[in-house]
All heavy atoms as TSV, in Angstrom:
chain	resi	resn	atom	element	x	y	z
A	1	MET	N	N	46.214	-55.100	6.656
A	1	MET	CA	C	46.102	-56.317	7.430
A	1	MET	C	C	46.709	-56.114	8.811
A	1	MET	O	O	47.659	-55.371	8.974
A	1	MET	CB	C	46.847	-57.444	6.731
A	1	MET	CG	C	45.989	-58.286	5.861
A	1	MET	SD	S	46.905	-59.713	5.278
A	1	MET	CE	C	45.862	-60.087	3.937
A	2	GLY	N	N	46.212	-56.841	9.773
A	2	GLY	CA	C	46.707	-56.744	11.129
A	2	GLY	C	C	47.881	-57.664	11.375
A	2	GLY	O	O	48.504	-58.174	10.451
A	3	ARG	N	N	48.168	-57.877	12.614
A	3	ARG	CA	C	49.259	-58.764	13.016
A	3	ARG	C	C	48.689	-60.026	13.642
A	3	ARG	O	O	47.635	-60.009	14.252
A	3	ARG	CB	C	50.145	-58.075	14.047
A	3	ARG	CG	C	50.976	-56.984	13.468
A	3	ARG	CD	C	52.003	-56.534	14.493
A	3	ARG	NE	N	52.801	-55.478	13.947
A	3	ARG	CZ	C	52.841	-54.253	14.426
A	3	ARG	NH1	N	52.128	-53.942	15.474
A	3	ARG	NH2	N	53.599	-53.353	13.868
A	4	LEU	N	N	49.430	-61.099	13.491
A	4	LEU	CA	C	49.091	-62.360	14.134
A	4	LEU	C	C	49.911	-62.451	15.410
A	4	LEU	O	O	51.131	-62.298	15.376
A	4	LEU	CB	C	49.432	-63.527	13.201
A	4	LEU	CG	C	49.253	-64.923	13.773
A	4	LEU	CD1	C	47.781	-65.193	14.040
A	4	LEU	CD2	C	49.819	-65.938	12.817
A	5	HIS	N	N	49.265	-62.650	16.542
A	5	HIS	CA	C	49.926	-62.744	17.838
A	5	HIS	C	C	49.897	-64.199	18.277
A	5	HIS	O	O	48.830	-64.784	18.418
A	5	HIS	CB	C	49.195	-61.866	18.851
A	5	HIS	CG	C	49.736	-61.952	20.229
A	5	HIS	ND1	N	48.991	-61.597	21.331
A	5	HIS	CD2	C	50.943	-62.329	20.709
A	5	HIS	CE1	C	49.706	-61.779	22.420
A	5	HIS	NE2	N	50.892	-62.220	22.070
A	6	VAL	N	N	51.085	-64.773	18.474
A	6	VAL	CA	C	51.201	-66.162	18.897
A	6	VAL	C	C	51.998	-66.197	20.199
A	6	VAL	O	O	53.042	-65.553	20.313
A	6	VAL	CB	C	51.934	-67.008	17.832
A	6	VAL	CG1	C	52.010	-68.457	18.268
A	6	VAL	CG2	C	51.254	-66.892	16.489
A	7	ALA	N	N	51.500	-66.928	21.186
A	7	ALA	CA	C	52.203	-67.074	22.467
A	7	ALA	C	C	52.567	-68.536	22.664
A	7	ALA	O	O	51.729	-69.418	22.493
A	7	ALA	CB	C	51.324	-66.588	23.612
A	8	PHE	N	N	53.831	-68.768	22.992
A	8	PHE	CA	C	54.326	-70.118	23.260
A	8	PHE	C	C	54.616	-70.238	24.747
A	8	PHE	O	O	55.505	-69.554	25.256
A	8	PHE	CB	C	55.607	-70.389	22.472
A	8	PHE	CG	C	55.419	-70.340	20.982
A	8	PHE	CD1	C	55.682	-69.184	20.275
A	8	PHE	CD2	C	54.960	-71.449	20.290
A	8	PHE	CE1	C	55.514	-69.128	18.896
A	8	PHE	CE2	C	54.778	-71.404	18.916
A	8	PHE	CZ	C	55.060	-70.241	18.222
A	9	PRO	N	N	53.858	-71.087	25.464
A	9	PRO	CA	C	54.108	-71.239	26.893
A	9	PRO	C	C	55.436	-71.971	27.145
A	9	PRO	O	O	55.762	-72.935	26.450
A	9	PRO	CB	C	52.921	-72.058	27.388
A	9	PRO	CG	C	52.405	-72.765	26.191
A	9	PRO	CD	C	52.753	-71.921	24.999
A	10	LEU	N	N	56.185	-71.470	28.087
A	10	LEU	CA	C	57.445	-72.088	28.499
A	10	LEU	C	C	57.389	-72.383	29.993
A	10	LEU	O	O	56.506	-71.897	30.695
A	10	LEU	CB	C	58.626	-71.150	28.195
A	10	LEU	CG	C	58.780	-70.732	26.734
A	10	LEU	CD1	C	59.868	-69.680	26.608
A	10	LEU	CD2	C	59.104	-71.937	25.874
A	11	GLU	N	N	58.331	-73.133	30.471
A	11	GLU	CA	C	58.341	-73.512	31.882
A	11	GLU	C	C	58.397	-72.295	32.804
A	11	GLU	O	O	57.744	-72.261	33.842
A	11	GLU	CB	C	59.544	-74.421	32.153
A	11	GLU	CG	C	59.557	-75.011	33.551
A	11	GLU	CD	C	60.674	-75.995	33.735
A	11	GLU	OE1	O	60.942	-76.791	32.811
A	11	GLU	OE2	O	61.294	-75.969	34.810
A	12	LYS	N	N	59.166	-71.282	32.434
A	12	LYS	CA	C	59.332	-70.096	33.296
A	12	LYS	C	C	58.829	-68.825	32.622
A	12	LYS	O	O	59.448	-67.774	32.712
A	12	LYS	CB	C	60.796	-69.930	33.677
A	12	LYS	CG	C	61.312	-71.055	34.534
A	12	LYS	CD	C	62.717	-70.812	34.976
A	12	LYS	CE	C	63.205	-71.945	35.849
A	12	LYS	NZ	N	64.531	-71.713	36.355
A	13	GLY	N	N	57.719	-68.907	31.941
A	13	GLY	CA	C	57.158	-67.724	31.279
A	13	GLY	C	C	56.588	-68.087	29.926
A	13	GLY	O	O	56.009	-69.157	29.751
A	14	ASN	N	N	56.779	-67.195	28.959
A	14	ASN	CA	C	56.297	-67.471	27.613
A	14	ASN	C	C	57.072	-66.621	26.613
A	14	ASN	O	O	57.769	-65.689	26.973
A	14	ASN	CB	C	54.788	-67.232	27.490
A	14	ASN	CG	C	54.409	-65.795	27.739
A	14	ASN	OD1	O	54.955	-64.890	27.139
A	14	ASN	ND2	N	53.451	-65.583	28.627
A	15	VAL	N	N	56.918	-66.960	25.359
A	15	VAL	CA	C	57.483	-66.185	24.256
A	15	VAL	C	C	56.307	-65.702	23.430
A	15	VAL	O	O	55.416	-66.481	23.093
A	15	VAL	CB	C	58.420	-67.051	23.379
A	15	VAL	CG1	C	58.861	-66.283	22.153
A	15	VAL	CG2	C	59.613	-67.530	24.168
A	16	GLN	N	N	56.292	-64.414	23.143
A	16	GLN	CA	C	55.233	-63.853	22.315
A	16	GLN	C	C	55.841	-63.406	20.994
A	16	GLN	O	O	56.853	-62.717	20.967
A	16	GLN	CB	C	54.576	-62.687	23.026
A	16	GLN	CG	C	53.882	-63.142	24.299
A	16	GLN	CD	C	53.094	-62.035	24.932
A	16	GLN	OE1	O	52.463	-61.240	24.243
A	16	GLN	NE2	N	53.119	-61.985	26.242
A	17	VAL	N	N	55.206	-63.822	19.909
A	17	VAL	CA	C	55.688	-63.513	18.573
A	17	VAL	C	C	54.578	-62.774	17.831
A	17	VAL	O	O	53.424	-63.190	17.854
A	17	VAL	CB	C	56.048	-64.810	17.812
A	17	VAL	CG1	C	56.556	-64.495	16.423
A	17	VAL	CG2	C	57.079	-65.619	18.591
A	18	PHE	N	N	54.950	-61.682	17.180
A	18	PHE	CA	C	54.006	-60.893	16.397
A	18	PHE	C	C	54.414	-61.005	14.936
A	18	PHE	O	O	55.530	-60.633	14.567
A	18	PHE	CB	C	54.009	-59.434	16.850
A	18	PHE	CG	C	53.536	-59.270	18.260
A	18	PHE	CD1	C	54.415	-59.373	19.321
A	18	PHE	CD2	C	52.200	-59.039	18.532
A	18	PHE	CE1	C	53.984	-59.236	20.635
A	18	PHE	CE2	C	51.750	-58.898	19.839
A	18	PHE	CZ	C	52.648	-59.000	20.893
A	19	LEU	N	N	53.528	-61.549	14.128
A	19	LEU	CA	C	53.819	-61.783	12.714
A	19	LEU	C	C	52.843	-61.002	11.846
A	19	LEU	O	O	51.682	-60.825	12.203
A	19	LEU	CB	C	53.707	-63.276	12.394
A	19	LEU	CG	C	54.643	-64.179	13.184
A	19	LEU	CD1	C	54.231	-65.625	13.022
A	19	LEU	CD2	C	56.077	-63.966	12.742
A	20	ARG	N	N	53.330	-60.568	10.694
A	20	ARG	CA	C	52.486	-59.823	9.756
A	20	ARG	C	C	52.192	-60.728	8.560
A	20	ARG	O	O	53.119	-61.149	7.863
A	20	ARG	CB	C	53.216	-58.572	9.300
A	20	ARG	CG	C	52.371	-57.664	8.439
A	20	ARG	CD	C	53.134	-56.415	8.058
A	20	ARG	NE	N	53.651	-55.721	9.218
A	20	ARG	CZ	C	53.020	-54.741	9.865
A	20	ARG	NH1	N	51.841	-54.348	9.454
A	20	ARG	NH2	N	53.567	-54.163	10.914
A	21	PRO	N	N	50.911	-61.051	8.309
A	21	PRO	CA	C	50.561	-61.883	7.148
A	21	PRO	C	C	50.617	-61.066	5.860
A	21	PRO	O	O	50.310	-59.867	5.856
A	21	PRO	CB	C	49.140	-62.348	7.446
A	21	PRO	CG	C	48.584	-61.313	8.348
A	21	PRO	CD	C	49.734	-60.737	9.120
A	22	LYS	N	N	51.008	-61.712	4.775
A	22	LYS	CA	C	51.027	-61.066	3.456
A	22	LYS	C	C	50.495	-62.063	2.437
A	22	LYS	O	O	51.002	-63.172	2.329
A	22	LYS	CB	C	52.444	-60.653	3.077
A	22	LYS	CG	C	52.501	-59.967	1.723
A	22	LYS	CD	C	53.891	-59.495	1.378
A	22	LYS	CE	C	53.879	-58.823	0.020
A	22	LYS	NZ	N	55.204	-58.350	-0.365
A	23	ALA	N	N	49.450	-61.651	1.714
A	23	ALA	CA	C	48.876	-62.487	0.654
A	23	ALA	C	C	49.613	-62.194	-0.648
A	23	ALA	O	O	49.905	-61.047	-0.966
A	23	ALA	CB	C	47.395	-62.190	0.497
A	24	HIS	N	N	49.917	-63.254	-1.407
A	24	HIS	CA	C	50.610	-63.120	-2.676
A	24	HIS	C	C	49.631	-63.363	-3.823
A	24	HIS	O	O	48.598	-64.003	-3.655
A	24	HIS	CB	C	51.777	-64.111	-2.746
A	24	HIS	CG	C	52.764	-63.915	-1.647
A	24	HIS	ND1	N	53.696	-62.907	-1.631
A	24	HIS	CD2	C	52.953	-64.600	-0.490
A	24	HIS	CE1	C	54.427	-62.978	-0.542
A	24	HIS	NE2	N	53.990	-63.997	0.178
A	25	LYS	N	N	49.973	-62.849	-4.993
A	25	LYS	CA	C	49.088	-62.947	-6.157
A	25	LYS	C	C	48.789	-64.381	-6.565
A	25	LYS	O	O	47.742	-64.669	-7.127
A	25	LYS	CB	C	49.694	-62.195	-7.339
A	25	LYS	CG	C	49.713	-60.703	-7.137
A	25	LYS	CD	C	50.291	-59.988	-8.327
A	25	LYS	CE	C	50.302	-58.492	-8.092
A	25	LYS	NZ	N	50.836	-57.750	-9.221
A	26	ASP	N	N	49.706	-65.316	-6.265
A	26	ASP	CA	C	49.484	-66.714	-6.649
A	26	ASP	C	C	48.599	-67.482	-5.663
A	26	ASP	O	O	48.397	-68.672	-5.791
A	26	ASP	CB	C	50.823	-67.431	-6.832
A	26	ASP	CG	C	51.611	-67.581	-5.539
A	26	ASP	OD1	O	51.155	-67.115	-4.470
A	26	ASP	OD2	O	52.715	-68.158	-5.601
A	27	GLY	N	N	48.058	-66.777	-4.651
A	27	GLY	CA	C	47.178	-67.413	-3.675
A	27	GLY	C	C	47.886	-67.880	-2.417
A	27	GLY	O	O	47.241	-68.271	-1.459
A	28	SER	N	N	49.198	-67.859	-2.412
A	28	SER	CA	C	49.946	-68.254	-1.218
A	28	SER	C	C	50.043	-67.068	-0.265
A	28	SER	O	O	49.648	-65.950	-0.582
A	28	SER	CB	C	51.354	-68.732	-1.610
A	28	SER	OG	O	52.107	-67.667	-2.160
A	29	PHE	N	N	50.548	-67.328	0.943
A	29	PHE	CA	C	50.770	-66.242	1.886
A	29	PHE	C	C	52.040	-66.518	2.672
A	29	PHE	O	O	52.555	-67.637	2.708
A	29	PHE	CB	C	49.567	-66.056	2.825
A	29	PHE	CG	C	49.424	-67.118	3.872
A	29	PHE	CD1	C	49.940	-66.932	5.137
A	29	PHE	CD2	C	48.761	-68.301	3.602
A	29	PHE	CE1	C	49.800	-67.900	6.114
A	29	PHE	CE2	C	48.621	-69.281	4.560
A	29	PHE	CZ	C	49.144	-69.077	5.818
A	30	SER	N	N	52.553	-65.472	3.280
A	30	SER	CA	C	53.739	-65.609	4.116
A	30	SER	C	C	53.525	-64.844	5.411
A	30	SER	O	O	52.677	-63.953	5.497
A	30	SER	CB	C	54.989	-65.090	3.388
A	30	SER	OG	O	54.834	-63.735	3.046
A	31	LEU	N	N	54.263	-65.229	6.433
A	31	LEU	CA	C	54.245	-64.550	7.726
A	31	LEU	C	C	55.644	-64.013	7.969
A	31	LEU	O	O	56.613	-64.765	7.914
A	31	LEU	CB	C	53.854	-65.520	8.844
A	31	LEU	CG	C	52.478	-66.157	8.718
A	31	LEU	CD1	C	52.309	-67.247	9.766
A	31	LEU	CD2	C	51.395	-65.106	8.861
A	32	THR	N	N	55.757	-62.719	8.238
A	32	THR	CA	C	57.063	-62.126	8.478
A	32	THR	C	C	57.052	-61.383	9.801
A	32	THR	O	O	56.015	-60.936	10.282
A	32	THR	CB	C	57.451	-61.142	7.361
A	32	THR	OG1	O	56.455	-60.131	7.270
A	32	THR	CG2	C	57.563	-61.839	6.015
A	33	SER	N	N	58.220	-61.276	10.381
A	33	SER	CA	C	58.381	-60.480	11.593
A	33	SER	C	C	59.175	-59.232	11.232
A	33	SER	O	O	59.828	-59.163	10.194
A	33	SER	CB	C	59.097	-61.296	12.675
A	33	SER	OG	O	60.380	-61.674	12.226
A	34	GLY	N	N	59.117	-58.256	12.100
A	34	GLY	CA	C	59.821	-57.004	11.854
A	34	GLY	C	C	61.328	-57.153	11.935
A	34	GLY	O	O	61.845	-58.198	12.345
A	35	PRO	N	N	62.044	-56.111	11.572
A	35	PRO	CA	C	63.499	-56.153	11.546
A	35	PRO	C	C	64.153	-55.933	12.908
A	35	PRO	O	O	65.371	-55.933	13.004
A	35	PRO	CB	C	63.851	-55.009	10.594
A	35	PRO	CG	C	62.747	-54.027	10.785
A	35	PRO	CD	C	61.520	-54.867	11.020
A	36	GLY	N	N	63.375	-55.745	13.966
A	36	GLY	CA	C	63.945	-55.430	15.277
A	36	GLY	C	C	64.696	-56.600	15.909
A	36	GLY	O	O	64.624	-57.735	15.471
A	37	GLN	N	N	65.389	-56.274	16.972
A	37	GLN	CA	C	66.126	-57.267	17.746
A	37	GLN	C	C	65.249	-57.795	18.879
A	37	GLN	O	O	64.240	-57.189	19.242
A	37	GLN	CB	C	67.401	-56.641	18.330
A	37	GLN	CG	C	68.374	-56.154	17.277
A	37	GLN	CD	C	68.944	-57.308	16.476
A	37	GLN	OE1	O	69.332	-58.328	17.021
A	37	GLN	NE2	N	68.977	-57.141	15.171
A	38	PHE	N	N	65.657	-58.893	19.477
A	38	PHE	CA	C	64.936	-59.502	20.594
A	38	PHE	C	C	64.748	-58.459	21.700
A	38	PHE	O	O	65.695	-57.790	22.096
A	38	PHE	CB	C	65.713	-60.708	21.121
A	38	PHE	CG	C	65.035	-61.371	22.282
A	38	PHE	CD1	C	63.982	-62.223	22.080
A	38	PHE	CD2	C	65.446	-61.128	23.577
A	38	PHE	CE1	C	63.349	-62.845	23.141
A	38	PHE	CE2	C	64.835	-61.744	24.653
A	38	PHE	CZ	C	63.781	-62.594	24.418
A	39	GLY	N	N	63.525	-58.291	22.150
A	39	GLY	CA	C	63.217	-57.372	23.252
A	39	GLY	C	C	62.912	-55.955	22.826
A	39	GLY	O	O	62.533	-55.138	23.653
A	40	ASP	N	N	63.080	-55.613	21.543
A	40	ASP	CA	C	62.759	-54.273	21.085
A	40	ASP	C	C	61.255	-54.053	21.201
A	40	ASP	O	O	60.467	-54.966	20.989
A	40	ASP	CB	C	63.159	-54.081	19.610
A	40	ASP	CG	C	64.640	-53.900	19.418
A	40	ASP	OD1	O	65.378	-53.744	20.424
A	40	ASP	OD2	O	65.083	-53.917	18.257
A	41	PRO	N	N	60.834	-52.829	21.510
A	41	PRO	CA	C	59.383	-52.556	21.548
A	41	PRO	C	C	58.808	-52.624	20.145
A	41	PRO	O	O	59.515	-52.411	19.148
A	41	PRO	CB	C	59.307	-51.134	22.111
A	41	PRO	CG	C	60.636	-50.537	21.843
A	41	PRO	CD	C	61.622	-51.672	21.846
A	42	LEU	N	N	57.518	-52.923	20.053
A	42	LEU	CA	C	56.832	-52.963	18.767
A	42	LEU	C	C	56.726	-51.558	18.207
A	42	LEU	O	O	56.487	-50.603	18.955
A	42	LEU	CB	C	55.426	-53.527	18.923
A	42	LEU	CG	C	55.310	-55.013	19.185
A	42	LEU	CD1	C	53.857	-55.370	19.458
A	42	LEU	CD2	C	55.835	-55.798	18.013
A	43	PRO	N	N	56.864	-51.392	16.889
A	43	PRO	CA	C	56.647	-50.071	16.298
A	43	PRO	C	C	55.174	-49.698	16.423
A	43	PRO	O	O	54.301	-50.563	16.429
A	43	PRO	CB	C	57.057	-50.250	14.842
A	43	PRO	CG	C	57.081	-51.704	14.601
A	43	PRO	CD	C	57.264	-52.378	15.914
A	44	GLN	N	N	54.890	-48.429	16.508
A	44	GLN	CA	C	53.511	-47.959	16.625
A	44	GLN	C	C	52.787	-48.170	15.308
A	44	GLN	O	O	53.342	-47.947	14.245
A	44	GLN	CB	C	53.474	-46.474	17.007
A	44	GLN	CG	C	54.050	-46.203	18.375
A	44	GLN	CD	C	53.260	-46.890	19.478
A	44	GLN	OE1	O	52.029	-46.907	19.466
A	44	GLN	NE2	N	53.963	-47.479	20.415
A	45	ALA	N	N	51.543	-48.632	15.388
A	45	ALA	CA	C	50.718	-48.823	14.195
A	45	ALA	C	C	50.369	-47.472	13.607
A	45	ALA	O	O	50.168	-46.497	14.313
A	45	ALA	CB	C	49.458	-49.596	14.539
A	46	ILE	N	N	50.317	-47.433	12.288
A	46	ILE	CA	C	49.987	-46.177	11.596
A	46	ILE	C	C	48.493	-46.070	11.419
A	46	ILE	O	O	47.808	-46.990	11.188
A	46	ILE	CB	C	50.706	-46.114	10.220
A	46	ILE	CG1	C	52.195	-46.137	10.446
A	46	ILE	CG2	C	50.278	-44.895	9.453
A	46	ILE	CD1	C	53.000	-46.227	9.156
């Protein structure tokens, strides 16, 4: 699965969030972010 890219417009710029969707066996899903700190570069896709 790919990543979900969400951008939130702010008065002086924006915040971009990259989330990874995960489907669960019970039909639900969750969105998680990586373990990095604010401003860390994204890990390279495999």
